[in-house]
C-alpha positions in Angstrom: 17.6 60.1 -46.9 17.0 57.2 -49.3 20.4 55.8 -48.4 19.5 55.8 -44.7 16.2 54.0 -45.4 17.9 51.4 -47.6 20.7 50.9 -44.9 18.0 50.4 -42.2 16.1 47.9 -44.4 19.3 45.9 -45.0 20.2 45.9 -41.3 16.7 44.9 -40.3 16.6 42.1 -43.0 20.0 40.8 -41.8 18.8 40.8 -38.2 15.7 38.9 -39.1 17.6 36.3 -41.1 20.1 35.7 -38.3 17.2 35.5 -35.8 15.5 32.8 -37.9 18.7 30.8 -38.2 19.3 30.8 -34.5 18.8 27.3 -33.0 16.9 27.2 -29.7 18.7 25.6 -26.8 18.0 22.0 -26.3 16.8 20.5 -23.1 19.0 17.5 -22.5 17.8 16.3 -19.1 14.9 16.5 -16.7 15.4 16.8 -13.0 12.1 15.2 -12.1 10.0 12.5 -13.9 6.3 13.0 -13.8 4.8 11.8 -10.5 1.7 9.6 -10.9 -1.3 10.0 -8.7 -0.8 6.5 -7.2 2.9 7.1 -6.4 3.4 6.9 -2.6 4.9 10.4 -2.7 1.8 11.8 -4.3 -0.5 10.0 -1.8 1.5 11.3 1.1 1.6 14.8 -0.3 -2.2 14.8 -0.8 -2.8 13.6 2.7 -0.5 16.3 4.2 -2.0 19.1 2.0 -5.5 17.9 2.7 -4.7 18.1 6.4 -3.3 21.7 5.9 -6.4 22.9 4.0 -8.8 21.2 6.5 -6.9 22.9 9.4 -7.1 26.2 7.7 -10.9 25.7 7.2 -11.2 24.7 10.8 -9.4 27.9 11.9 -11.6 30.0 9.6 -14.8 28.5 11.0 -13.5 29.2 14.5 -13.1 32.8 13.4 -9.3 32.5 14.1 -7.8 34.6 11.3 -4.3 34.3 12.7 -4.6 30.5 12.8 -5.9 30.5 9.2 -2.9 32.5 8.1 -0.5 29.9 9.5 -1.2 27.8 6.4 0.1 30.5 4.0 3.7 31.1 3.1 4.8 34.0 5.3 6.6 35.9 2.5 6.4 39.2 0.6 6.0 37.0 -2.4 2.8 35.2 -1.4 0.1 36.0 -4.0 -3.6 36.0 -3.5 -6.0 36.7 -6.4 -9.7 36.8 -5.7 -11.8 37.4 -8.8 -10.0 40.5 -10.3 -8.3 41.7 -7.1 -4.7 40.9 -6.5 -2.9 41.2 -3.1 0.8 40.4 -2.8 2.6 39.6 0.4 1.6 37.7 3.5 1.3 40.9 5.6 -0.8 42.6 3.0 -3.1 39.6 2.7 -3.5 39.4 6.5 -4.3 43.1 6.6 -6.8 42.8 3.8 -8.6 39.9 5.6 -8.7 42.0 8.8 -10.2 44.9 6.9 -12.7 42.6 5.2 -13.7 40.9 8.4 -13.4 43.5 11.2 -15.9 41.5 13.2 -14.9 37.9 13.3 -18.5 36.7 13.4 -18.9 38.0 9.8 -16.5 35.3 8.6 -19.3 32.8 8.4 -18.8 29.1 7.8 -16.6 27.6 5.1 -17.2 24.2 3.7 -14.7 22.4 1.4 -16.7 20.3 -1.1 -13.9 18.9 -3.3 -10.2 19.0 -2.8 -7.7 17.6 -5.3 -4.0 17.7 -5.5 -1.5 17.1 -8.3 2.1 16.7 -7.3 4.3 18.6 -9.8 7.5 17.7 -8.1 8.4 16.3 -4.7 8.2 19.8 -3.2 5.5 21.5 -5.3 1.8 20.6 -5.8 -1.2 22.1 -7.5 -4.3 22.2 -5.2 -7.9 22.5 -6.5 -10.6 23.3 -4.0 -14.3 23.8 -4.6 -15.9 25.4 -1.5 -19.0 27.3 -0.2 -18.9 30.1 2.3 -22.2 30.5 4.3 -22.4 34.1 5.4 -25.1 36.2 6.9 -27.5 37.1 4.2 -26.5 34.3 1.8 -23.8 32.0 0.5 -20.8 32.4 -1.8 -19.7 29.5 -4.1 -16.0 29.4 -4.8 -13.3 27.6 -6.7 -9.6 28.0 -5.8 -6.5 26.9 -7.6 -3.5 27.0 -5.3 0.1 26.2 -5.4 1.5 24.4 -2.3 5.2 24.1 -1.5 6.9 21.8 1.0 9.1 23.6 3.4 11.2 22.2 6.3 8.2 22.8 8.6 5.6 21.2 6.2 3.4 22.3 3.3 2.3 25.9 2.9 0.2 27.6 0.2 2.4 29.9 -1.8 -0.3 31.3 -4.0 -4.1 31.2 -4.2 -6.3 32.2 -7.1 -10.0 32.1 -6.3 -13.1 32.9 -8.2 -16.5 33.4 -6.5 -20.1 33.4 -7.4 -23.0 34.6 -5.3 -26.1 32.6 -6.5 
């Protein structure tokens, strides 16, 4: 028994030593340099993404859920997180919205109060949105952090993480 324990300790010590001596792979090249906010690509991306978010807001306020969903990546990999609830997949998100707003008049009015973008690469951007939803019986304050991706047919939101507060 003692021999097994000693053998295990030697093997474990050897593995730890080898793991510590391993050199991490070096990054030798970057595919994209950081894109500054005043770069024409960033300005154009901001304008296009702003138009997308404003169109989605317009569709929401018209109680046109299908039109609103056009701004989202139609993929099983789309991810929506609202507070602690996670919904994955465009179809599942659409179904969740339909269940949450069976009567379109309950969608209320959505107002974007601040919209910022940060271009990560020429095809990916972070989008920060502070908004207020005016619903029957009150209002909901929200902040969303979204990832937008540029596709052949334009920018789409590929994920959305929102937090809400009912004052």
